[in-house]
C-alpha atoms as one frame of an Amber mdcrd trajectory, in Angstrom:
protein
   0.000   0.000   0.000   2.844   2.412   0.792   4.398   1.801  -2.627   1.166
   2.940  -4.268   1.111   6.081  -2.123   4.726   6.845  -2.982   4.055   6.504
  -6.710   0.992   8.743  -6.406   2.930  11.358  -4.431   5.690  11.258  -7.046
   3.182  11.855  -9.845   1.607  14.753  -7.956   5.054  16.246  -7.430   5.859
  15.916 -11.125   2.639  17.757 -12.017   3.050  20.525  -9.445   6.517  21.644
 -10.593   5.442  22.696 -14.114   2.367  24.389 -12.620   4.579  26.282 -10.196
   6.858  27.346 -13.081   3.871  28.618 -15.102   2.418  30.562 -12.176   5.829
  32.070 -11.433   6.267  33.158 -15.072   2.780  34.703 -15.166   3.294  36.595
 -11.904   6.690  37.908 -13.036   5.278  38.929 -16.424   7.831  36.913 -18.399
   7.512  36.741 -22.177   7.758  32.941 -22.271   5.341  30.954 -20.134   6.219
  27.213 -20.107   2.699  25.783 -20.554   4.003  22.811 -22.561   6.196  21.494
 -19.744   3.349  19.539 -18.169   0.095  17.830 -19.068  -1.846  19.712 -16.418
  -0.535  23.107 -17.499  -1.448  22.329 -21.106  -4.977  21.391 -20.057  -5.591
  24.547 -18.054  -3.575  26.945 -20.227  -6.633  28.979 -21.202  -7.670  29.319
 -17.582  -4.225  30.380 -16.385  -3.341  32.785 -19.168  -6.743  34.079 -20.185
  -9.369  36.251 -18.635 -10.603  33.447 -16.417 -10.156  33.049 -12.704  -8.700
  29.952 -11.113  -9.017  28.664  -7.586  -6.348  26.656  -5.809  -7.326  24.295
  -3.028  -4.558  23.392  -0.604  -5.006  20.245   1.442  -3.175  20.548   4.747
  -2.856  18.327   7.786  -3.417  19.258  11.425  -1.002  16.519  12.562   2.256
  17.877  13.993   4.425  15.333  12.144   3.250  16.910   8.846   4.086  20.468
   9.919   6.883  21.082   7.388   4.836  19.760   4.478   1.799  21.788   5.544
   3.837  24.996   5.728   5.357  24.261   2.315   1.907  23.678   0.824   0.543
  26.907   2.269   3.506  28.892   0.944   2.943  27.444  -2.519  -0.771  28.226
  -2.385  -0.220  31.855  -1.446
């Protein structure tokens, strides 16, 4: 069961990096926005770069052993 969770977490991590890069480029006003670096960013390209609004939902944990990950998630979501 833990192997499945690790694979899923790895896939989520691989999707979040290109999304983070796209959001960073949009916020900084860069000429090139790397939408093609990830499947997710390609799918929501119109939402991110257009006149639409997007909502980010951050799932955090109240458990103290997950403190560092929760803080990291909240920083990313801001």
